[in-house]
Every structure is written in C-alpha cells, then in structure tokens.
N, C-alpha and C positions, 0 to 999 in steps of 0.2 A: 504494499499500500504506500503510494507516494502522497505525502501530506505537504501543504504549502504554507500553513499558518497554524499556530497553536490552537486557535479557536475553530478552525476548519476540520472538525473531527468527523469521523465516519457515521456517528449516530446509528441510524436504523440499519445501515449496511453491516456494521459490526454485529449488531443483534442478529441479523439474517445469517451471517456467516457462522454464528454459534461457536462450537468448540474447535473450529478449524484454526490452525496455527497461523497467526498473521504477524509478519514483520513490517513495521512502519519506518519509513525513511523520509527525512526532510533534506532533499538533495539540491533544491533550486539554487541556493546561494553558493554552492561548491563548484569550482571551476572544473574539477574532474571527479565527479561523484562515483563512488564505488557501488554501482547498481548491480543487481543480480543478473545472471544469464537467464534467458527465456527458458532454456532446458531445465533449470532449477525450480521453476515456478509451476504451480497449478492454476494460478489466476493472478490478475493484476487490476488493482483499483487505483485510479488517479483522482484525487479529490480537488475541490476548489481552492481559491485563494485570491489575494488581492493583485497579483501580478498580471501584466499583459503577456499573453502566451508567446509573443514574438520579442520580448524584451530580453534578448541574450546578453546585452551589455550589462544590464542591471542585475540579471539572474543567470549567471554563466552555466548553471546546471540544466537549464531547460533544453538545450540541444540534446544532451544525453537522455533526458526523459523522453523526448520525441523519437529518438533513435530506438529506445526500448519499446515504445508503443508500436513503431512500425515493424520491428522484429516480431513483436508478440502477434500482431495481425497476420504476418506472413506465416507464422508457426501454427495458427489456429488456437492460440491461448485465449481462454475466456478473459475479456477485458471490460471494465466499466469505468467510463470517464464522466465526471460530474462537473458541470460549469467550466471552470478553468480546464479541468481534465478533459472535458469534451473538445474544447478548443485546441488543446495540445494534440489530442487525437486527430482532429481534423487536419491540423497543420502537418502532422506526421504522415498523413495520406495525401498531401499535396494541395490542400485547400489554402485559400487566403484568409487572414484575420482582418476584420474591419473594426478598428478601435473606435469607441464612442459611437457605435452604430445607433444605439438608442437605449436609454436607461430603463430597465425593468426592475423595480424593487417592490415587493408586496405580492399579495395573493391574487392570481388571475388565471383564466382558463387557458388551456392549450387544446388543440384539435388533433386527436390521434387519428392518423390517416391510413395506417397500415397495421395489421396485426403483429403483435410481438409479445413473447411470454412475460417480460418484466412490465410492460405497459398495460397489458390486457386487463389486469385487475383494477386499474385506475378508472376504467370507463372511457367513453368516447370523447368527452369534454371535461376532463378533470380539472379542478381548481388546485393549483399547485403554487409553491413559493418560488418566486423569481428574485435574483439578487445579482444583477450583472449590467454592464454597459456595452461590452464587446460582442461581436457575432462573427460567425464563420459561414463560408459557402458549404454546400453539400459536397463531400468528396466525390470524385469520379468513381462511379461503380457502387456507391453506397445507396442505401434505400432510406428515403425520408420517412420518419415515423410520426413526427408530431411537428405542429407549426402554430403560429398565430400571426396577426398583422404586424406586430412590432418586431418580431424576430422570426423570419421564415424558417430557419433551421433550429427547431427546439429539441429534436431528438433524431438520431440516425442509427442505422446498423450497417457496419462494414465487415462482413464475414463474421468472425468470432467476437467482434467488438461492439459494444453499445455505448453511444455518447448521449448524454442528457444535459441540456442547458440548464434545466431547473433542478430544484433540490428535493428529491424524494427522501433523502436521508434525514432531514430535519424533523425533530419532534419538538414538543413544547419546551423541554429543558434546554435543547440546543438553541432554539430561537431565543429564549430569554437570555442565554449566555451571550449570543451575538449582540443583542440590544444593550447589554451592559459592558461590552468590549469597546474601549475607546476607538480602536482602529476601524470598527464596524459601525458604531453609533454616531455617525456624522450626518445623520439624516434630520430634516426639519422635524420639529416637535410634533406636527400633525401626522407625519408619516409614521413615527414611532407609535403614536396613539392608535393609529389604524392597525398597525401590525400587532400590537398587544391586544386590541379588540378582536381582530379577525383570527388570530393564531389558535386559540383553544378550539373554536368550532372547526375551522378548516383542518387543523392537524389531527384532531381526533377522528375525523372522518377519513382522512388520508392514511393514517397510521396503519390499520389492518390491511389496507389495499396495497400500500408500499411494501409492507413486509411480505405479503403473498407474492408480489412480483420479484422482489429482491431474493426470495428464496429460491427462485428458478436460476438466478445467477449463481447462488451458492451451490446448488445441485450440479451445475456445470463445472464449477471448480472442484467439487468432490469427485466427479466422474473423471476429470483430467488427472487428479492426484492419484 
C-alpha cells in the first residue's frame, strides 16, 4: 500500500482486506524509493494525497510509483488506485493530468456507466465523497466505469487495475479526522458545515455498499496470493 500523507489512511479498504498482510510505504518524497517487485506482491493499493500526480520535482518518488503501477498492470496484479492513486495509475498508462480541472469537495453523485464488481454494490447513481481538483483522461484501452459533469473520468478499469477518483474508503471517523487536519481543513466554514451535516447520513448509507465492493478486490488479492 502506497500512502501519501499521514491522514490519507486506507479506512474501509483496510477493513475489507481483513487479516491480509499489508505493508505500507510512504515513498513519494524519496528520490529513489525501495519499492517491492511486482512478483513479490499479491495486490497493490495506491491512496490519495495532496500531491499533483505529475509533480516529480517536488515529489521525486512519484516516477517510481508510476513505474510500479505500469508493471503491476502488465503483470495482471490486482491494483486499486484512489484519487491521487487513480491519477498516478492513469499517468502510468499514458494519460495526461489536467491540473485544477475543477474543484470537487463534498458529497455528490456519480453515474456508473459500466458493470464492475467493486462499483456494482454502490448502485447506478451513488452519492460519494469527492475531494480533488485535478483530473485525468481515460487511458487508451481502459473502460470508463463512472462519470459526472464536473469530472468525466470518475472511475475506470484497465485490465487488473481499478481507478476511483472518489473516496469509497472514507467512513465517519476518517472524515472527522480530515476536517480536523490543518492540511485538509482549508475549506470555507460553510463547506465544513455541509460536510459535517451530510457525512453521517451519506457515509452510513455508503459504508456497507463500499465494503461489499471492496471485498471483491480483497478476494482478487487473496486469489493472487
């Protein structure tokens, strides 16, 4: 599991993985990170973070992360990329990053346009948590899975890899942590109030559905292992 900030924890992903052995690395700041070989992995999770996915000067470990993602897809390794992780996955597969494409922070719907085991339990138009400003193009050969008007590529599958721009991993505890983290809580007071108001209802509905979908990723990891 590649983590990019202390507060960008795996949340429900860790719960779905259960007793699987997970090694977490924070490699983005390292010029030459010691990342594992794909052959030694049963799965790869790449979490979100405040970085721009193409900021190699500021975060010299990002090229190594993208190389690992590309190798994982080539090898058929189960991969899950969330938010920044999805953007890194898309770039690893040749797509462009569009910085400040459009800010999405808060709960809003996406339209699921293709069947996919992780997304299917969420329904056709789930209300999910967004927290990003950058966007990516759909990688060549990938299948678009979810979209909305603000961010056309909300989810895609490329072989063994699933990318999600939105945050299915967040539960009420993690959202509260984000809203009390100075690096995250730079929102207008009205936005914070809306997130606090919408969070309990939206996340209580989403939690069992997200866990049901994420369990299919965990099953793929177990099968690979």
